[in-house]
BALUM-728987 format. One record per residue: y, x, z of N, C-alpha, C in turn; residue in three letters. Coordinates in steps of 0.001 Angstrom, whole numbers, plus 500000, padded with zeros to 6 digits. Example, Ala and Ser with C-alpha at 12.3 -4.5 7.8 and 13.67 -1.06 7.14 Angstrom:
// residues 2
- 494310 513190 507800 495500 512300 507800 496700 513200 507800 ala
- 497750 512850 507080 498940 513670 507140 500030 512900 507870 ser
This chain:
// residues 406
- 219828 555114 346475 219013 554273 347297 217871 555492 347563 unk
- 216644 554854 348436 215734 556120 348759 214780 555149 349253 unk
- 213193 555637 348648 212329 555087 349150 211265 556049 350286 unk
- 210974 555493 351488 210524 556062 352679 209106 555911 352950 unk
- 208074 556540 352790 206854 556471 353346 206166 555006 352833 unk
- 206809 555102 351215 206184 553961 350718 206443 552608 351299 unk
- 207297 552405 352402 207264 551294 352907 208937 550774 352891 unk
- 209889 551444 352743 211314 550913 352793 211745 551305 351938 unk
- 212985 550867 351273 213881 551440 350021 215291 551336 350830 unk
- 216098 552430 350604 217486 551967 350998 218427 553105 349594 unk
- 219224 552138 349542 220325 552775 348474 221180 553874 348831 unk
- 221405 554521 348378 222336 555519 348702 223450 556077 347608 unk
- 224437 556658 347781 225510 556731 346546 226789 555948 347232 unk
- 227627 556143 345971 229261 555712 346072 229407 554416 346871 unk
- 229667 554309 348158 229598 552637 348508 230196 551581 347766 unk
- 231322 551668 346816 232020 551284 346168 230873 550593 345240 unk
- 230607 551754 344488 229625 551411 343496 228494 550421 343810 unk
- 227609 550742 344984 226790 549986 345588 226937 548660 345928 unk
- 228172 548554 346308 228587 547335 346580 228576 546384 345848 unk
- 229304 546961 344489 229359 545976 343427 227834 545378 342808 unk
- 226973 546715 343004 225796 546216 342405 224931 545184 343446 unk
- 225141 545610 344432 224233 544528 345645 224909 543634 346403 unk
- 225926 543538 345708 226643 542022 346491 226291 540831 346667 unk
- 225198 540484 345799 224661 539041 345147 223173 539086 346000 unk
- 222750 540232 346963 221832 540302 347248 221782 540212 348904 unk
- 220624 538975 349315 220865 538128 350434 219391 538673 351448 unk
- 219529 538616 352821 218531 539039 353480 217235 538452 353157 unk
- 216288 538716 352976 214943 537917 352887 214698 537555 351420 unk
- 215844 537926 350747 215606 537879 349050 214490 538785 348411 unk
- 213828 538162 347598 212276 539045 346538 213110 539458 345553 unk
- 212753 540993 345207 213360 541913 344020 212572 542344 343427 unk
- 212396 542032 342071 211377 542705 340945 211850 543937 340724 unk
- 211329 544983 340858 211901 546616 340094 210720 547116 339514 unk
- 211507 547782 338159 210697 547937 337306 211180 549825 337115 unk
- 209998 550633 337189 210256 552109 336975 210502 552333 335459 unk
- 211888 552952 335699 212562 552992 333831 212161 554843 333877 unk
- 212365 555691 334590 212204 556961 334063 212054 557629 335989 unk
- 211231 558846 335529 210756 559982 336609 211420 560782 336344 unk
- 212872 560984 337422 213864 561892 336850 213749 563453 337563 unk
- 212237 563496 338125 211857 564771 338634 212519 564959 340135 unk
- 212069 566025 340916 212566 566097 342426 212431 565149 343095 unk
- 211218 564304 343148 211073 562877 343624 211896 561867 343469 unk
- 212831 561997 342323 213688 560812 342152 213342 559968 340898 unk
- 213357 558533 341177 213255 557537 339915 214297 556749 339819 unk
- 214376 556467 338273 215541 555502 337723 215112 554273 338095 unk
- 215203 553125 338816 214544 551908 338987 215607 550821 338003 unk
- 215046 549751 337737 215545 548556 337298 215903 547571 338451 unk
- 216672 546908 338638 216409 545837 339977 217713 544821 339271 unk
- 217024 543571 338660 218511 542446 338602 219385 543283 337624 unk
- 218634 543836 336244 219297 544391 335576 220327 545715 335908 unk
- 220203 545921 336888 221199 547175 337394 220182 548089 337799 unk
- 220693 549461 336850 220088 550824 337359 220437 551604 338743 unk
- 219845 551827 339433 219649 552667 340436 218843 553865 340888 unk
- 219244 554902 341456 218308 555993 341644 217618 555833 343085 unk
- 216429 556164 343065 215482 556157 344274 215004 557544 344609 unk
- 215162 558120 345772 214211 558974 346033 213040 558682 347037 unk
- 211709 558900 346561 210655 558483 346911 209593 559715 346927 unk
- 208466 559075 347620 207347 560121 347526 206109 559207 346734 unk
- 206597 558406 346462 205588 557605 345691 205570 558019 344237 unk
- 204051 558129 343907 203751 558675 342463 203701 557602 341389 unk
- 204740 557181 341022 204892 556111 340170 205189 556571 338776 unk
- 204882 555803 337938 204956 555873 336220 205990 555120 335656 unk
- 206726 555495 334676 207599 554404 333685 206798 552979 333381 unk
- 207402 552179 333563 206606 550936 333074 206233 549812 334759 unk
- 205846 550806 335823 204895 550312 336984 206101 549543 337595 unk
- 205670 548144 338310 206479 547363 338918 206259 547165 340386 unk
- 206951 546501 341063 206828 546547 342356 207871 545642 342761 unk
- 207456 544952 343910 208276 543902 344306 209176 544097 345848 unk
- 210301 544089 346025 210958 544475 347195 211508 543441 348066 unk
- 211961 543515 349166 212548 542547 350242 213890 543186 350675 unk
- 214909 542170 350491 216264 542630 351028 215935 542265 352675 unk
- 215975 543554 353205 215636 543534 355132 217065 543413 355197 unk
- 218243 544016 355290 219367 544090 355723 220522 544384 354241 unk
- 221615 543330 354614 222922 543795 353518 224199 544568 353920 unk
- 225045 544916 353062 226187 545562 353527 226443 546546 352425 unk
- 227253 547327 353187 227798 548462 351959 225882 549548 351872 unk
- 225162 549440 352797 224100 550214 352719 222664 549146 353164 unk
- 222611 548376 352015 221199 547682 352101 220021 548301 352030 unk
- 219101 547712 352743 217822 548424 353564 217072 547237 352450 unk
- 215819 547686 351687 214768 547325 350835 213283 547595 351298 unk
- 212496 546422 351821 210986 547134 351945 210196 546715 350812 unk
- 208856 547398 350723 207986 547240 349599 207170 546254 350171 unk
- 206902 545003 349531 206200 544094 350431 204836 543782 349228 unk
- 204780 544690 348210 203651 544476 346978 203610 545814 346291 unk
- 202287 546129 346503 201966 547826 346267 202118 547884 344644 unk
- 203108 548962 344233 202864 549348 342992 201919 548925 341921 unk
- 202459 548307 340705 201466 548107 339763 201569 548405 338352 unk
- 200716 549482 338096 200912 550427 336507 200688 549138 335800 unk
- 200943 549584 334577 201516 548893 333501 199897 548702 332662 unk
- 199369 547622 332448 198087 547407 331640 198665 547515 330094 unk
- 197829 548588 329949 197965 548935 328472 197586 548179 327561 unk
- 196152 547688 327787 195564 546878 326836 196345 545342 326679 unk
- 197054 545011 327808 197788 544001 328159 199116 544059 327382 unk
- 199777 544962 327206 200769 545231 326877 200619 545464 325152 unk
- 199279 545655 324581 198837 545865 323515 198931 544517 322965 unk
- 198164 543673 323673 197868 542160 322952 199608 541507 323087 unk
- 200326 541856 323825 201243 541347 323844 202581 541416 322751 unk
- 202335 542942 321944 202950 543422 321029 202243 542673 319737 unk
- 200699 542945 319977 200427 542694 318396 200026 541267 317940 unk
- 199801 540557 319301 199829 539354 318691 201080 538544 317874 unk
- 202300 538720 318301 203090 537535 317395 203320 538355 316435 unk
- 202884 539674 315855 203243 540266 314786 202079 539826 313529 unk
- 200495 540047 314054 199894 539856 313370 199610 538585 312127 unk
- 199462 538920 310978 199117 537776 310063 197581 538065 309537 unk
- 197556 536808 308584 196077 537216 307912 196271 538457 306890 unk
- 195096 538970 306323 195280 539960 305170 195497 539418 303525 unk
- 195087 538225 303501 195408 538029 301994 196603 538454 301396 unk
- 197884 537763 302210 199215 538342 301081 199380 539739 301063 unk
- 198936 540348 301818 199220 541957 301629 198342 542482 300695 unk
- 197047 541788 300858 195615 542295 299913 196309 542096 298275 unk
- 196994 541025 298367 197473 540307 296931 198467 541164 296386 unk
- 199361 541899 297293 200466 542943 296878 199933 544123 296645 unk
- 198977 544615 297491 198393 545735 297349 197630 545882 295807 unk
- 197061 544501 295340 196873 544366 293933 197686 544717 292990 unk
- 198488 543996 293177 199920 544160 292252 200355 545770 291990 unk
- 200445 546257 293390 200848 547776 292975 200218 548771 292675 unk
- 198797 548611 292785 197778 549349 292215 197854 549154 290592 unk
- 197948 548038 290171 197794 547803 288713 199300 548206 287908 unk
- 200218 548625 288722 202118 549068 288355 201427 549965 287275 unk
- 202471 550069 286160 202372 551334 285305 202499 552579 285971 unk
- 201741 553499 285140 202201 554752 286104 203290 555189 285564 unk
- 203892 556188 286318 205499 556867 286477 205345 558317 286849 unk
- 206287 558620 286925 206158 560250 287802 205537 560390 288638 unk
- 204657 560928 288710 204005 561130 290081 204692 561663 291542 unk
- 206219 562048 290979 207337 562783 292190 207655 561223 292645 unk
- 207729 560135 291871 208893 559331 292612 208210 558547 293396 unk
- 209013 558248 294613 208181 557525 295860 207362 556073 295250 unk
- 207984 555449 294321 207321 554123 293863 206020 554366 293562 unk
- 205558 555327 292778 204288 555668 291956 203439 556081 293323 unk
- 203874 557104 294533 203639 557634 295053 202692 556397 296124 unk
- 203511 555257 296047 202852 554236 297074 202059 553684 296258 unk
- 202245 553282 294830 201169 552913 293890 199939 553635 294213 unk
- 199688 554627 294254 198757 555551 294577 198223 555246 295521 unk
- 198807 555082 296845 197657 554684 298247 197333 553545 297958 unk
- 198211 552260 297111 197848 551027 297270 196118 551375 296264 unk
- 196299 552027 295386 194782 552388 294343 193449 552760 294926 unk
- 194116 553508 296574 193341 554272 297009 192765 553190 298097 unk
- 193395 552763 298580 192906 551324 299462 191926 550191 298745 unk
- 192163 550134 297930 191540 549139 296910 190117 549750 296520 unk
- 189882 550964 296515 189408 552228 296042 188428 551958 297125 unk
- 188675 552002 298382 187879 552036 299509 187044 550553 299936 unk
- 187529 549689 299490 186861 548510 299632 185580 547987 299083 unk
- 184696 547349 299567 183287 547043 299271 183427 546321 297911 unk
- 182229 546123 297825 182402 545173 296440 181345 544076 297199 unk
- 181462 542754 296988 180424 541587 297225 179064 541701 297214 unk
- 178661 542326 295858 177224 542314 295776 177035 543369 296586 unk
- 177764 544198 296899 177163 545264 298074 176932 545094 299350 unk
- 177818 543998 299982 177712 543640 301481 176610 542482 301744 unk
- 175724 541999 300329 174660 541162 300853 173175 542195 300961 unk
- 173596 543261 301139 172696 544042 301459 173059 545005 302831 unk
- 171816 545335 303438 172213 545733 304843 172820 547335 304947 unk
- 172567 547975 303661 173443 549662 303695 174507 549160 303161 unk
- 175027 548194 302435 176188 547901 301989 177125 547239 302753 unk
- 176752 546669 303863 177519 545887 305016 177719 546602 306132 unk
- 176810 547477 306203 177268 548552 307174 178092 549414 306779 unk
- 177935 550099 305707 179280 550425 305078 180573 550132 305290 unk
- 180578 548812 304758 181627 547836 305060 182192 547966 306315 unk
- 181434 547821 307389 181996 547597 308339 182429 548756 308985 unk
- 181348 550057 308926 181860 551154 309359 183462 551384 308815 unk
- 183925 550936 307844 184970 551592 307029 186150 550256 307073 unk
- 185599 549326 307958 186640 548473 307992 187972 548395 308706 unk
- 188150 549967 309518 189310 550026 310466 188929 549692 311771 unk
- 187867 548949 312067 187670 548941 313603 187176 549938 314310 unk
- 186785 551156 313881 186224 552243 314283 186993 553247 314027 unk
- 188253 553175 313291 188535 554480 312897 188933 555596 314263 unk
- 189667 555289 315003 190169 556288 315895 188847 556716 316579 unk
- 187344 556028 316891 186243 556594 317359 185562 557662 315989 unk
- 186070 557227 314988 185038 558326 313695 185952 559573 313863 unk
- 187213 559481 313837 187902 560543 314020 188123 561577 315529 unk
- 187819 560978 316499 187245 561533 317600 185850 562148 317620 unk
- 184968 561833 317205 183829 562244 316875 183533 563500 315939 unk
- 184361 563397 314538 184602 564121 313463 185319 565278 314711 unk
- 186280 565396 315054 187025 566691 315686 185922 567367 316677 unk
- 185368 566395 317996 184412 567061 318543 183238 567798 318021 unk
- 183207 567579 316640 181682 568000 316093 182502 569245 315024 unk
- 183727 569181 315027 184203 570045 314107 184255 569851 313048 unk
- 184030 568617 312309 183759 568307 311029 185216 567697 310342 unk
- 185122 567860 309167 186663 567817 308481 186357 565948 308492 unk
- 187880 565500 308541 188044 564032 308574 188448 563301 307495 unk
- 188628 564172 306575 189611 563845 305315 188610 562629 304666 unk
- 187454 562470 304923 186922 561681 303655 186674 560497 304688 unk
- 187043 560293 305917 187551 559082 306826 188857 558601 306217 unk
- 189740 559405 306153 191074 559143 306118 191166 558580 304620 unk
- 190340 558528 303656 190474 558183 302124 189506 556633 302523 unk
- 187955 556558 302984 187269 555516 303129 188089 554532 304183 unk
- 188506 554778 304912 188815 553703 306072 190106 552687 305896 unk
- 189745 551514 305875 190851 550552 305246 192160 550632 306368 unk
- 191744 550933 307813 192990 551064 308703 193847 552366 308230 unk
- 193231 553208 307947 193837 554902 307673 194484 554430 306483 unk
- 193778 553631 305491 194635 553353 304108 195855 552732 304514 unk
- 195818 551629 305126 197432 550878 305909 198101 551660 306336 unk
- 197759 552677 307560 198627 553469 307937 199595 554555 306794 unk
- 198553 555319 306022 199530 555603 305173 200296 554946 304050 unk
- 199814 554003 303777 200698 553057 303223 201961 552846 304099 unk
- 202036 552224 305312 202815 552047 306237 204021 553353 306420 unk
- 203547 554849 306039 203906 555257 306314 205059 556068 305309 unk
- 204400 555551 303905 205268 555636 302641 206290 554886 302521 unk
- 206294 553806 303216 207223 552692 303081 208535 553308 303733 unk
- 208001 553627 305276 208998 553869 305869 209943 555255 305268 unk
- 209051 556507 304636 209600 557355 304313 210686 556766 303131 unk
- 210011 556047 302428 210747 555449 301254 212093 554417 301640 unk
- 212034 553869 302808 213206 553221 303065 214092 553730 303649 unk
- 214117 555217 304246 214833 556218 304890 215581 556961 303695 unk
- 214832 556847 302455 215083 557954 301441 216722 557606 300898 unk
- 217552 558735 300958 218908 558924 300310 218685 558304 299036 unk
- 219874 557231 298706 220091 556447 297157 220516 557884 296176 unk
- 219589 557542 295277 219980 558657 294224 220460 558208 292836 unk
- 221754 558703 292842 222650 557747 291422 223184 558814 290408 unk
- 223362 558300 289628 223654 559027 288030 224999 558800 287694 unk
- 225456 558818 286842 226864 558457 286295 226713 557545 285038 unk
- 227148 556369 284966 226757 555977 283632 228043 556152 282313 unk
- 227680 556139 281341 229006 556532 280236 230768 555799 280582 unk
- 230501 554789 281164 231653 554201 281807 231862 554906 282623 unk
- 231629 556002 283202 232150 556596 284404 231686 556158 285868 unk
- 231241 554797 285867 230422 554685 286846 229281 555020 287781 unk
- 228466 554388 288448 227372 555021 288783 225773 553930 288657 unk
- 224626 554358 288925 223942 553572 288319 222502 554252 289126 unk
- 221696 553946 289553 220644 554424 290172 219857 555110 289184 unk
- 219368 556435 289434 218686 557289 288740 217315 556525 288215 unk
- 217105 556660 286689 215693 556278 286429 215950 554648 285980 unk
- 217083 554345 286284 217553 552284 286216 217908 552432 284672 unk
- 217654 551441 284004 217960 551141 282676 218354 549666 282299 unk
- 218921 549119 281235 219216 547830 281044 218177 546974 280863 unk
- 216882 547681 280748 215833 546451 280768 214977 546355 281620 unk
- 215478 547200 283107 215024 546708 284459 215680 545568 284794 unk
- 214827 544446 285265 215986 543013 285942 216301 543603 287332 unk
- 217822 543150 287116 218539 543335 288528 217534 542720 289972 unk
- 216755 541587 289954 216117 541350 291054 214662 541167 290742 unk
- 213943 541167 291523 212304 540831 291619 212324 539976 292675 unk
- 210923 538977 292048 210493 538266 293361 209385 538454 293979 unk
- 208538 539748 293810 207359 540152 294510 207771 541684 295215 unk
- 207041 542123 296107 207201 543110 296679 206749 544451 295625 unk
- 205545 544076 295102 204810 544769 294368 205803 544989 293112 unk
- 206567 544225 292570 207653 544341 291585 208857 545339 291973 unk
- 209347 544876 293062 210165 545920 293883 209839 547482 293654 unk
- 208693 547594 293880 208058 549200 294493 207671 549867 293095 unk
- 207305 549563 292081 206877 549695 291213 207708 549631 289586 unk
- 209033 549954 289825 209419 549755 288698 209689 551248 288242 unk
- 209000 552355 288690 209232 553660 288415 210393 554220 288546 unk
- 210960 554225 289394 212143 554785 289762 212472 554495 291110 unk
- 213165 555629 291779 213701 555305 293165 214538 554181 293368 unk
- 215310 553899 292098 216465 552452 292646 215173 551330 292860 unk
- 214165 551256 293133 213105 550063 293317 212788 550025 294524 unk
- 213050 551147 295391 212672 551021 296737 213745 550761 297960 unk
- 213380 550681 299304 214233 550390 300181 215001 551281 300437 unk
- 215861 551177 301054 216661 552138 301407 218201 552396 300470 unk
- 217823 551902 299162 218805 552026 298534 219727 550596 298103 unk
- 221135 550961 297749 221849 549412 297902 221383 548504 296318 unk
- 220552 547491 296609 219499 546823 295441 219406 545872 295947 unk
- 219695 544465 295366 219419 543475 295754 218156 543592 295852 unk
- 216713 543957 295504 215343 544050 295591 214949 544842 297046 unk
- 215705 545237 297651 215594 546015 298843 214649 544892 300090 unk
- 215448 543676 300008 214688 542522 300781 213421 542332 300329 unk
- 212627 542698 299107 211657 542197 298780 210796 543514 299317 unk
- 211203 544386 299050 210298 545910 299706 210475 545945 300744 unk
- 210937 544994 302035 211264 545383 303251 210006 544409 303583 unk
- 209929 543117 302967 208577 542068 302838 207493 542892 303004 unk
- 207449 544049 302155 206042 544648 302208 205790 545525 303587 unk
- 206707 546330 303978 206706 546707 305210 206253 545749 306141 unk
- 207174 544417 306104 206357 543884 307315 205423 543056 307394 unk
- 204599 542850 305870 203358 542327 305788 202098 543602 306155 unk
- 202435 544520 305743 201659 546091 306332 201625 545969 307772 unk
- 202795 546047 308441 202592 546009 310043 202104 544918 310484 unk
- 202169 543630 309769 201233 542397 310221 199973 542948 309900 unk
- 199419 543353 309356 198012 543656 308648 197681 544621 309759 unk
- 198297 545668 310032 197850 546616 311211 197919 546137 312301 unk
- 198671 545172 312831 198669 544410 313946 197247 543530 314118 unk
- 196941 543050 313055 195771 542129 313169 194406 542881 313283 unk
- 194418 544102 312759 193592 545207 312958 193407 545674 314294 unk
- 194492 546071 314802 194759 545771 316039 194182 544978 317332 unk
- 194433 543708 316852 193663 543019 317851 192261 542425 317928 unk
- 191849 542780 316454 190089 543029 316239 189448 543907 317059 unk
- 190268 545552 317028 189751 546206 318016 189913 545905 319747 unk
- 191193 545435 320079 191316 544913 321522 190453 543781 321668 unk
- 189961 542904 320819 188804 541990 320835 187464 542601 320967 unk
- 187238 543534 320683 185933 544417 320693 185584 545583 321763 unk
- 186786 545549 322335 186492 546308 323564 185685 545854 324531 unk
- 184953 546852 325299 183597 546396 325985 184253 545906 327141 unk
- 183646 544403 327480 184010 543371 328436 183914 544281 330223 unk
- 185052 544020 330797 185142 544258 332337 183508 543343 332936 unk
- 183070 544149 333980 181955 543675 334600 180951 543242 333471 unk
- 180650 544001 332830 179382 543718 331911 179715 542522 330819 unk
- 178865 541587 330878 178973 540311 330236 178594 540553 328574 unk
- 179126 539957 327593 178845 540081 326315 179426 541008 325524 unk
- 178887 541520 324549 179637 542661 323683 180339 542060 322655 unk
- 181371 541518 321956 181838 541404 320917 182384 542356 319610 unk
- 181622 542076 318638 182807 542971 317525 183517 541817 316594 unk
- 184659 541886 316675 185347 541365 315409 186072 541717 314746 unk
- 186008 541260 313380 186552 542352 312034 186752 541459 311142 unk
- 187508 541705 310296 187973 541145 308856 187517 542150 307642 unk
- 186646 541869 306639 186215 542691 305826 186460 542398 304323 unk
- 187280 543044 304052 188245 542419 302367 186949 543129 301787 unk
- 186623 542394 300462 185802 542600 299416 185942 542290 298152 unk
- 185835 543099 297171 186310 542943 295914 184991 541729 295295 unk
- 185818 540770 294667 184811 539531 294527 185511 539184 292911 unk
- 184913 539735 291811 185019 539512 290461 186624 540377 290216 unk
- 187491 539501 289934 188884 539780 289599 190103 539596 291001 unk
- 189412 539371 292181 190253 539107 293256 189507 539984 294603 unk
- 190338 539527 295442 189752 540155 297005 189569 539110 298008 unk
- 188062 538827 298424 188046 537793 299486 188064 538672 300759 unk
- 188307 538021 301674 188260 538471 303182 186981 537770 303826 unk
- 186300 538809 304498 185131 538013 305176 185568 537982 306670 unk
- 185603 536764 307350 185909 537180 308963 184604 537241 309643 unk
- 184297 538342 310431 182908 538389 310890 183143 538847 312302 unk
- 182308 538001 312881 181973 538359 314523 180434 538440 314926 unk
- 179955 539276 315419 179034 540048 315919 178750 539978 317509 unk
- 178008 539047 318076 177995 538837 319280 176523 538674 320119 unk
- 176560 539786 321026 174937 540400 321834 175120 539512 323332 unk
- 174790 538459 323155 174388 537741 324536 173768 538647 325383 unk
- 173441 538192 326681 173252 538476 327911 171477 538508 327691 unk
- 171051 539628 328141 169425 539707 327978 168763 538655 328784 unk
- 167737 538153 328250 166838 536985 328744 165732 537702 329659 unk
- 165826 537249 331045 164502 538143 332068 164741 538989 332362 unk
- 166397 539372 332590 166900 540532 333198 167359 541934 332114 unk
- 167275 542881 332714 167537 544182 331835 166490 544332 330700 unk
- 165492 544450 331090 164637 544679 330004 164108 543263 328611 unk
- 164550 542079 329284 164282 541362 328216 164884 541525 327138 unk
- 164315 540464 325963 164969 540472 324811 166310 540286 325040 unk
- 167245 540431 323986 168455 540216 323573 168493 539110 322912 unk
- 169490 538287 322674 169838 537255 321646 171236 537715 320976 unk
- 171112 537853 319603 172277 537872 318631 172832 536803 318077 unk
- 174551 536914 318174 174585 536312 317105 176014 536351 316477 unk
- 175888 536025 315012 176457 536366 313858 177354 535125 313430 unk
- 178535 535348 313268 179709 534136 312801 180027 534633 311718 unk
- 180084 534142 310705 180949 534453 309063 181462 533677 308554 unk
- 182914 533661 308238 184525 532764 307908 184691 533300 306723 unk
- 184796 532832 305736 185097 532946 304569 185781 531743 303716 unk
- 186618 531763 302748 187442 531179 302029 187402 531095 300582 unk
- 186524 530936 299588 186314 531351 298631 187400 530387 297719 unk
- 188050 530813 297071 188628 529905 296222 187971 528606 295361 unk
- 186874 528667 295116 186028 527874 294191 185141 526842 295339 unk
- 185085 527306 296425 184293 526964 297346 185162 526127 298963 unk
- 186067 526536 299334 186867 526179 300138 186490 526821 301728 unk
- 186785 526391 302980 186635 527351 304040 185082 526912 304313 unk
- 184386 527878 304615 182697 527513 305047 182769 529045 306181 unk
- 181965 527820 306829 181405 528411 308356 179808 529036 308570 unk
- 179719 530068 308803 178205 530067 309348 178106 530673 310065 unk
- 176948 530331 310966 176414 530945 312292 174864 531410 312147 unk
- 174595 532592 312644 173274 532986 312585 172776 533564 313917 unk
- 172095 532896 314341 171288 533514 316153 169991 533926 316069 unk
- 169838 535302 316621 168615 535936 316184 168089 535821 317662 unk
- 166803 535645 318273 166315 535860 319321 164909 536743 319009 unk
- 164818 537962 319420 163698 538599 318807 163398 538797 317175 unk
- 162306 538050 316601 162208 537752 315160 162450 536257 314873 unk
- 162977 535409 315791 163404 534342 315440 164353 534109 315153 unk
- 164907 533197 314047 166295 533112 313661 166696 531660 313378 unk
- 168054 531033 314118 168384 530040 313579 169628 530085 312789 unk
- 169968 529310 311614 171071 529431 310882 171987 527823 310895 unk
- 173143 527738 311121 173897 526659 310867 175041 526855 309800 unk
- 175444 526169 309024 176589 526434 307885 177243 525257 307829 unk
- 178635 525444 307992 179548 524135 308174 180486 524289 306677 unk
- 180676 523736 305854 181681 523603 304793 182207 522190 304920 unk
- 183961 522640 304612 184810 521473 304752 185209 520481 303639 unk
- 184480 521014 302186 184648 520374 301352 183107 519438 301079 unk
- 183071 518297 300867 181914 517876 300613 180962 518355 299489 unk
- 181647 518548 298170 180673 519296 297198 180234 520440 297671 unk
- 180503 521271 298327 180497 522299 298683 179280 522315 299988 unk
- 179358 521517 300565 178319 521263 301677 177313 520433 301066 unk
- 177309 520042 299808 176036 519400 299131 175197 521026 298530 unk
- 176219 521747 297848 175869 523061 296931 175001 523634 298035 unk
- 175139 524113 299221 174614 524590 300449 173504 523984 300604 unk
- 173552 522597 301189 172462 521867 301553 171359 522110 300176 unk
- 171676 521973 299196 170632 522118 297933 169733 523392 297896 unk
- 170411 524299 298323 169819 525865 298711 169396 526597 299760 unk
- 169237 525519 300713 168677 525746 301997 166875 526317 302052 unk
- 166393 525784 301238 164788 526051 300947 164853 527539 300765 unk
- 165736 528143 299682 166043 529263 299193 166251 530292 300328 unk
- 167133 530030 300891 167548 530764 302140 166271 530614 303216 unk
- 165471 529627 303264 164819 529975 304148 163445 530609 303845 unk
- 162960 530529 302493 161982 531531 301878 162796 533030 301953 unk
- 163857 533396 301441 164350 534525 301832 164301 535088 303369 unk
- 164612 534243 304211 164391 534912 305731 162920 535433 305951 unk
- 162265 534407 305346 160713 534513 305884 160112 536004 304978 unk
- 160445 536016 303929 160358 537505 303295 160907 538748 303995 unk
- 161780 538443 304592 162603 539532 305672 161863 539851 307110 unk
- 160511 539135 307223 160039 539377 308236 160473 538074 309690 unk
- 161145 537433 309167 161799 536217 309975 161315 535022 310535 unk
- 161114 534228 311238 160801 533229 311615 161601 532055 311986 unk
- 162021 531421 310891 163099 530511 311131 162835 529319 311911 unk
- 163740 529250 313089 163164 528147 313784 164426 526780 313680 unk
- 165302 526673 313652 166189 525931 312683 167034 526099 311580 unk
- 167555 525443 310396 168344 525526 309391 169038 524368 309175 unk
- 170166 524543 308897 170884 523210 308452 172073 523555 308059 unk
- 173078 522480 307305 174109 522309 306791 174971 520981 307020 unk
- 176242 521182 307584 177258 520093 307994 178265 519952 307202 unk
- 178919 519011 306882 180460 519154 306198 181305 518948 307097 unk
- 182152 519281 307417 183263 519328 308027 183523 520663 308552 unk
- 184663 520858 309667 185087 521788 310509 183915 522463 311664 unk
- 183664 523733 311663 182932 524239 312773 183535 524141 314107 unk
- 182528 524284 315202 183243 524036 316610 183642 525152 316651 unk
- 184560 525291 317730 185431 526629 318172 184240 527889 318853 unk
- 184654 528999 318752 183634 529832 319237 183684 529536 321040 unk
- 182240 530017 321818 182477 529836 322836 182986 530494 323706 unk
- 183009 532073 322953 184131 533352 324063 184934 533537 323261 unk
- 186154 534182 324050 187257 534344 323648 187696 535805 324329 unk
- 188362 536780 323960 188535 538275 324514 189881 538211 324870 unk
- 190989 536997 324462 192198 536982 324853 192457 536865 326361 unk
- 193178 537763 327033 193545 538177 328545 194101 536729 328961 unk
- 193834 536378 330096 193818 535338 330711 195428 535314 331345 unk
- 195953 536470 331725 197219 536768 332214 197832 537316 330737 unk
- 198108 536985 329437 199059 537281 328369 200241 536884 328665 unk
- 200369 535482 329216 201621 535214 329476 202172 535251 330873 unk
- 203378 536070 331305 203531 536206 332595 204680 534838 332552 unk
- 204289 533962 333433 205311 532954 333996 206471 532830 335149 unk
- 206239 534166 335764 207087 534494 336781 208506 534362 336564 unk
- 209399 534099 337222 210835 534087 336748 211659 534906 337441 unk
């Protein structure tokens, strides 16, 4: 098949093979073609109706690009015409499509990380202990709830949330700075190290030793270690290689569940990053992130959304900022708070789904008003409601996320 002057295509090759591949084509029929591979010397591998064909072309097309072709003539040498210009793949759109079905909330993984980090210490050379060590580093990088109530502590938590990891690493490289500190303190970097260690463990060969009866048992395993475990943490912290995925053992499924949880958490972080990319053609700026924080003996996740509205009165006018906070403490239930700042004037609204929690917030609104006044803010409105909060007014999910063309 050959593409001439960006306008027509003509299949070439053994006539019998082409006839079999194109026998169902009819004049006037529209075909969707996808570039599979650039073969060099002006040749491309195209997929049309599930068939791979070779095209000679002057078009500069990359793998993944799509174009619409129309059958102009049939027979042993059918001719096709390009009726739509090639479309380069939308990298952001593809990232949305991949991450959205994989993402899950962070608490299940964080509970497992806590269990991993608290596992008994074993040999530092065992994969299980290496994974436990990474889990401990992840927990050590998280901020405490008492720190994030202060501006400096909140800023540090946001910087290390994973939302800006790639930007921070790029800046460090440009400035010739060591990025080791970023890799230790950044939440996404920690999850990436955990995912890498889990994949390495999953592909590690099984280590076996001979038991007194002449059979084989996994290295380091004893009768005191249970044959099964109900949690991924236990599956990875038995202190031996037998507890890791990749070995023929009933607890492999639990370890694989942790791999899936880690991938789901990374997908959620990626969605936050996609949501926080600059808007096309101007518009509002939005930063969406999850902040895991230490809260006494457990980890809470604060869902934070910062939105910069368009400036009032033109480019030089004041900008309105909105901060939306979602959290679900075990003793309070779901809580949603929205703060809007116009200059030095602030408005605050809190929604609590439990009546007792709503009453608790309502009883302390005066304290919040006084604290804001001490911070130099003029309180415009402040209130608390019982029920679910209204849906946010802006969404960064692509409109064309789902392709309905058949």
